[in-house]
DRENDO-1510 file (C-alpha; in Angstrom, 1 decimal, always signed):
<recs>
REC; n; res; u; v; w
REC; 1; MET; +3.0; +14.1; -4.9 .
REC; 2; LYS; +5.0; +13.3; -8.0 .
REC; 3; ILE; +4.5; +9.6; -7.3 .
REC; 4; LYS; +0.8; +10.1; -6.9 .
REC; 5; LEU; +0.6; +12.0; -10.3 .
REC; 6; LEU; +2.6; +9.2; -12.0 .
REC; 7; PHE; +0.2; +6.6; -10.4 .
REC; 8; LEU; -2.8; +8.5; -11.8 .
REC; 9; CYS; -1.2; +8.8; -15.3 .
REC; 10; LEU; -0.7; +5.0; -15.3 .
REC; 11; ILE; -4.3; +4.5; -14.4 .
REC; 12; LEU; -5.6; +6.8; -17.2 .
REC; 13; THR; -3.6; +4.8; -19.8 .
REC; 14; VAL; -5.5; +1.6; -19.0 .
REC; 15; LEU; -9.1; +3.0; -18.9 .
REC; 16; ALA; -9.9; +1.1; -22.0 .
REC; 17; ASP; -9.3; -2.2; -20.2 .
REC; 18; ALA; -10.3; -1.1; -16.7 .
REC; 19; GLN; -12.1; -4.4; -15.8 .
REC; 20; SER; -8.7; -6.2; -16.1 .
REC; 21; TYR; -7.0; -4.2; -13.4 .
REC; 22; ILE; -7.0; -4.6; -9.6 .
REC; 23; PHE; -6.3; -1.5; -7.5 .
REC; 24; GLY; -5.5; -1.3; -3.8 .
REC; 25; LYS; -3.0; -0.8; -1.1 .
REC; 26; VAL; -0.8; -2.8; +1.3 .
REC; 27; THR; -0.4; -2.1; +5.0 .
REC; 28; SER; +1.1; -3.7; +8.1 .
REC; 29; GLU; -1.0; -5.0; +10.9 .
REC; 30; GLU; -0.5; -1.6; +12.6 .
REC; 31; GLY; -2.0; +0.2; +9.6 .
REC; 32; ILE; +1.3; +1.5; +8.3 .
REC; 33; GLN; +1.4; +1.8; +4.5 .
REC; 34; LEU; +4.1; -0.5; +3.1 .
REC; 35; SER; +6.2; +0.6; +0.1 .
REC; 36; GLY; +8.3; -1.8; -2.0 .
REC; 37; VAL; +5.9; -4.7; -1.7 .
REC; 38; SER; +6.2; -7.1; -4.6 .
REC; 39; VAL; +2.8; -8.0; -6.3 .
REC; 40; ILE; +2.9; -10.9; -8.7 .
REC; 41; ASN; +0.2; -12.5; -10.8 .
REC; 42; LEU; +1.1; -16.2; -10.5 .
REC; 43; ARG; -0.7; -17.1; -13.7 .
REC; 44; THR; +0.8; -14.5; -16.0 .
REC; 45; ASP; +4.0; -13.8; -14.0 .
REC; 46; GLU; +3.1; -10.0; -14.4 .
REC; 47; ARG; +4.8; -8.1; -11.6 .
REC; 48; SER; +4.2; -4.7; -9.9 .
REC; 49; GLU; +5.4; -2.9; -6.7 .
REC; 50; THR; +3.6; -0.7; -4.2 .
REC; 51; THR; +4.4; +3.0; -4.1 .
REC; 52; ALA; +5.5; +5.1; -1.2 .
REC; 53; GLU; +1.9; +5.3; -0.1 .
REC; 54; GLY; +1.5; +1.5; -0.3 .
REC; 55; GLN; -0.7; +1.7; -3.5 .
REC; 56; PHE; -0.6; -0.8; -6.3 .
REC; 57; MET; -2.2; -1.6; -9.6 .
REC; 58; ILE; -1.9; -4.9; -11.6 .
REC; 59; ARG; -3.7; -6.7; -14.4 .
REC; 60; ALA; -5.6; -9.8; -13.4 .
REC; 61; ASP; -8.5; -11.9; -14.6 .
REC; 62; ARG; -11.1; -13.6; -12.4 .
REC; 63; GLY; -9.6; -16.6; -10.7 .
REC; 64; ASP; -6.0; -15.4; -10.9 .
REC; 65; GLU; -4.0; -15.6; -7.7 .
REC; 66; LEU; -2.0; -12.5; -6.7 .
REC; 67; ARG; +1.0; -12.9; -4.3 .
REC; 68; PHE; +2.2; -10.1; -2.0 .
REC; 69; SER; +5.6; -10.3; -0.4 .
REC; 70; ARG; +8.1; -8.1; +1.3 .
REC; 71; LYS; +11.2; -8.8; +3.3 .
REC; 72; ALA; +10.6; -9.3; +7.1 .
REC; 73; TYR; +6.8; -9.9; +6.4 .
REC; 74; THR; +4.8; -13.0; +5.8 .
REC; 75; ARG; +3.4; -13.6; +2.3 .
REC; 76; SER; -0.2; -13.0; +1.5 .
REC; 77; SER; -2.3; -14.2; -1.4 .
REC; 78; LEU; -5.6; -13.0; -3.1 .
REC; 79; THR; -7.8; -14.9; -5.5 .
REC; 80; VAL; -9.4; -12.4; -7.8 .
REC; 81; ASN; -13.2; -12.3; -8.0 .
REC; 82; GLU; -15.9; -9.9; -9.4 .
REC; 83; THR; -16.0; -7.7; -6.3 .
REC; 84; HIS; -12.3; -6.8; -6.6 .
REC; 85; TYR; -13.0; -4.8; -9.8 .
REC; 86; GLU; -15.6; -2.6; -8.1 .
REC; 87; ASN; -13.7; -1.6; -5.0 .
REC; 88; PRO; -10.0; -1.3; -4.1 .
REC; 89; VAL; -8.6; -4.1; -2.0 .
REC; 90; THR; -6.6; -3.7; +1.2 .
REC; 91; ILE; -3.9; -6.3; +1.9 .
REC; 92; VAL; -2.4; -6.7; +5.4 .
REC; 93; LEU; +1.0; -8.2; +5.8 .
REC; 94; HIS; +2.2; -9.4; +9.2 .
REC; 95; SER; +5.7; -8.9; +10.4 .
REC; 96; ILE; +7.9; -11.9; +11.1 .
REC; 97; PRO; +9.0; -12.0; +14.8 .
REC; 98; THR; +12.8; -11.7; +15.2 .
REC; 99; GLU; +14.3; -14.4; +17.4 .
REC; 100; ILE; +16.7; -13.2; +20.1 .
REC; 101; GLU; +19.6; -15.4; +20.9 .
REC; 102; ALA; +19.8; -16.9; +24.4 .
REC; 103; VAL; +22.1; -15.2; +26.8 .
REC; 104; ASN; +24.6; -17.4; +28.4 .
REC; 105; ILE; +25.1; -16.4; +32.1 .
REC; 106; ARG; +28.5; -17.6; +33.2 .
REC; 107; TYR; +28.1; -16.6; +36.9 .
REC; 108; GLN; +25.3; -17.7; +39.1 .
REC; 109; ALA; +24.4; -15.3; +41.9 .
REC; 110; THR; +25.1; -16.6; +45.4 .
REC; 111; GLY; +23.0; -14.1; +47.4 .
REC; 112; ASN; +26.1; -12.5; +48.9 .
REC; 113; LEU; +25.8; -8.9; +47.7 .
REC; 114; LYS; +29.5; -8.0; +48.2 .
REC; 115; GLU; +30.6; -11.0; +46.3 .
REC; 116; ASP; +28.0; -11.0; +43.5 .
REC; 117; VAL; +28.5; -7.3; +42.7 .
REC; 118; LYS; +32.1; -8.1; +41.7 .
REC; 119; HIS; +30.8; -10.3; +38.8 .
REC; 120; PHE; +28.3; -7.9; +37.3 .
REC; 121; GLY; +28.6; -4.7; +35.3 .
REC; 122; ASP; +31.6; -3.5; +33.3 .
REC; 123; ARG; +35.0; -4.6; +34.4 .
REC; 124; GLY; +38.6; -4.3; +33.4 .
REC; 125; LYS; +39.4; -2.5; +30.1 .
REC; 126; VAL; +35.8; -1.9; +29.3 .
REC; 127; LYS; +35.1; -0.1; +32.6 .
REC; 128; ALA; +38.3; +2.0; +32.2 .
REC; 129; LEU; +37.4; +3.0; +28.7 .
REC; 130; LYS; +33.8; +4.0; +29.7 .
REC; 131; ASP; +35.2; +5.9; +32.7 .
REC; 132; ASP; +37.6; +7.9; +30.4 .
REC; 133; LEU; +34.7; +8.6; +28.0 .
REC; 134; ASP; +32.4; +9.9; +30.8 .
REC; 135; SER; +35.2; +12.1; +32.1 .
REC; 136; TYR; +35.8; +13.5; +28.6 .
REC; 137; ILE; +32.1; +14.3; +28.0 .
REC; 138; ALA; +31.7; +16.0; +31.4 .
REC; 139; ARG; +34.8; +18.2; +30.8 .
REC; 140; LYS; +33.9; +21.7; +29.5 .
REC; 141; SER; +35.3; +22.7; +26.2 .
REC; 142; SER; +37.4; +25.9; +26.0 .
REC; 143; PRO; +36.1; +28.9; +23.9 .
REC; 144; GLU; +39.2; +28.4; +21.7 .
REC; 145; ALA; +38.3; +24.8; +20.9 .
REC; 146; MET; +34.7; +25.8; +20.1 .
REC; 147; ALA; +35.6; +28.8; +17.9 .
REC; 148; PRO; +35.2; +28.3; +14.1 .
REC; 149; ARG; +38.4; +27.8; +12.1 .
REC; 150; HIS; +39.4; +30.3; +9.4 .
REC; 151; GLY; +37.0; +29.9; +6.4 .
REC; 152; GLU; +34.7; +27.4; +8.2 .
REC; 153; PHE; +31.0; +27.9; +7.6 .
REC; 154; VAL; +29.0; +28.8; +10.8 .
REC; 155; GLN; +25.2; +28.3; +10.8 .
REC; 156; PRO; +23.5; +31.6; +11.6 .
REC; 157; VAL; +21.4; +31.6; +14.7 .
REC; 158; GLY; +17.8; +32.7; +14.2 .
REC; 159; PRO; +14.2; +31.7; +14.8 .
REC; 160; GLY; +13.4; +28.0; +14.1 .
REC; 161; ILE; +11.6; +27.2; +10.8 .
REC; 162; PRO; +9.7; +24.0; +10.0 .
REC; 163; VAL; +11.5; +21.6; +7.6 .
REC; 164; GLY; +10.1; +18.7; +5.7 .
REC; 165; LYS; +6.6; +17.9; +4.7 .
REC; 166; VAL; +3.8; +16.7; +7.1 .
REC; 167; LYS; +2.5; +13.4; +5.7 .
REC; 168; ASP; -1.1; +13.5; +4.5 .
REC; 169; ARG; -3.6; +11.6; +6.6 .
REC; 170; TRP; -5.4; +10.3; +3.5 .
REC; 171; ASP; -4.3; +9.2; +0.1 .
REC; 172; ASP; -6.3; +9.1; -3.2 .
REC; 173; VAL; -7.5; +5.6; -2.4 .
REC; 174; ASP; -9.0; +6.7; +0.9 .
REC; 175; LEU; -10.7; +9.7; -0.7 .
REC; 176; MET; -12.0; +7.6; -3.6 .
REC; 177; GLN; -13.6; +5.2; -1.1 .
REC; 178; TYR; -15.1; +8.0; +0.9 .
REC; 179; LEU; -16.6; +9.7; -2.2 .
REC; 180; ALA; -18.0; +6.4; -3.6 .
REC; 181; GLU; -19.7; +5.6; -0.2 .
REC; 182; SER; -21.0; +9.2; +0.3 .
REC; 183; LEU; -22.5; +9.5; -3.2 .
REC; 184; GLY; -23.7; +5.9; -3.5 .
REC; 185; SER; -23.3; +3.5; -6.4 .
REC; 186; GLU; -26.7; +4.8; -7.8 .
REC; 187; PHE; -25.2; +8.2; -8.5 .
REC; 188; PHE; -22.6; +6.7; -10.8 .
REC; 189; THR; -24.7; +3.9; -12.4 .
REC; 190; GLU; -28.1; +5.6; -12.7 .
REC; 191; GLU; -27.4; +9.3; -12.9 .
REC; 192; LEU; -24.1; +9.1; -14.8 .
REC; 193; LYS; -24.9; +5.8; -16.6 .
REC; 194; LEU; -21.6; +4.2; -15.7 .
REC; 195; SER; -21.1; +0.5; -15.2 .
REC; 196; PRO; -20.0; -0.7; -11.7 .
REC; 197; THR; -16.5; -1.5; -12.9 .
REC; 198; GLU; -16.1; +2.0; -14.4 .
REC; 199; ILE; -16.7; +3.8; -11.1 .
REC; 200; GLN; -13.2; +3.5; -9.7 .
REC; 201; PRO; -11.4; +4.5; -12.9 .
REC; 202; PHE; -13.8; +7.4; -13.5 .
REC; 203; ILE; -13.2; +8.8; -10.0 .
REC; 204; TYR; -9.4; +8.8; -10.7 .
REC; 205; PHE; -10.2; +10.5; -14.1 .
REC; 206; VAL; -12.0; +13.3; -12.3 .
REC; 207; PHE; -9.1; +13.6; -9.8 .
REC; 208; THR; -6.7; +14.8; -12.5 .
REC; 209; ASN; -8.4; +18.3; -12.3 .
REC; 210; PHE; -10.0; +18.1; -8.9 .
REC; 211; ASP; -8.5; +20.1; -5.9 .
REC; 212; ARG; -8.3; +17.7; -3.0 .
REC; 213; LYS; -5.2; +18.9; -1.1 .
REC; 214; GLN; -7.1; +19.8; +2.1 .
REC; 215; ALA; -9.1; +16.6; +2.2 .
REC; 216; LEU; -5.9; +14.5; +1.8 .
REC; 217; LYS; -4.0; +16.6; +4.4 .
REC; 218; TYR; -6.6; +16.4; +7.2 .
REC; 219; GLY; -8.1; +13.0; +6.3 .
REC; 220; ALA; -11.6; +14.4; +6.1 .
REC; 221; ALA; -14.1; +15.6; +3.5 .
REC; 222; ASP; -17.2; +17.6; +4.4 .
REC; 223; ARG; -20.4; +18.0; +2.3 .
REC; 224; SER; -18.9; +20.9; +0.3 .
REC; 225; VAL; -16.2; +18.6; -1.0 .
REC; 226; VAL; -18.7; +15.8; -1.9 .
REC; 227; ALA; -20.9; +18.4; -3.6 .
REC; 228; ARG; -18.0; +19.9; -5.5 .
REC; 229; PHE; -16.9; +16.4; -6.7 .
REC; 230; ALA; -20.5; +15.5; -7.8 .
REC; 231; ASP; -20.6; +18.7; -9.9 .
REC; 232; ALA; -17.2; +17.9; -11.4 .
REC; 233; ALA; -18.2; +14.3; -12.1 .
REC; 234; GLN; -21.3; +15.5; -14.0 .
REC; 235; LYS; -19.1; +17.8; -16.2 .
REC; 236; GLN; -16.4; +15.1; -16.7 .
REC; 237; VAL; -18.6; +12.1; -17.6 .
REC; 238; GLU; -18.8; +13.0; -21.3 .
REC; 239; PRO; -15.1; +13.6; -21.7 .
REC; 240; TYR; -14.5; +10.3; -19.9 .
REC; 241; ARG; -16.8; +8.5; -22.3 .
REC; 242; SER; -15.1; +10.2; -25.3 .
REC; 243; ARG; -11.7; +9.2; -24.1 .
REC; 244; THR; -12.7; +5.6; -23.5 .
REC; 245; ALA; -14.4; +5.4; -26.9 .
REC; 246; VAL; -11.2; +6.6; -28.6 .
REC; 247; GLN; -9.0; +4.2; -26.7 .
REC; 248; HIS; -11.4; +1.3; -27.7 .
REC; 249; ARG; -11.1; +2.3; -31.4 .
REC; 250; THR; -7.3; +2.5; -31.2 .
REC; 251; PRO; -5.9; -0.8; -32.6 .
</recs>
């Protein structure tokens, strides 16, 4: 969550120049979000890196080429055009197959079972070591050996409790796309009087004070969520314009 909040703060600092930024996420061919992917603008040499959720943001002009690379994955490139400012892009990286060294078989089977079985499986010292290990594992430990030593911490036995955090099914990019599609571009351009390139930064602006935990957790947003966002958007459009105007006036 801290990473997402940091990501949103970075977005808000560039609202005055929103048309120059490309937003999106990088996944594998299986749809897994990839973190640590290097994103480079080959013209300006500006660099960025994807977050733990695979999201990225980088400044780019139309016609610039963006390069995406990560160890063990093939590189991918994107030439920026007008549509990339209006909707987040999704980049898919394909994993590089790992070659397996050929196995050299020293003994060729003859078909004689009694003879062939002597040449396969563990033999000699390896077999003796594994036999000793199996015997040790099968042997029951004595209560004295299992008892805690003096001063040694013993984990109390009790009912199990869940640990860790269940990963959300959606991230902010997913929810942003859903809201933009559900409300339609006319809601933003005609009712709120925003330009097409302002839609994405404006949605992130509203997200700073918009409760979306359940939608991100379950990867779903019903009509009530869409209606609640539309109401918040109407209330936040003027503060958004004021903030953008102030940033434009700042030298």
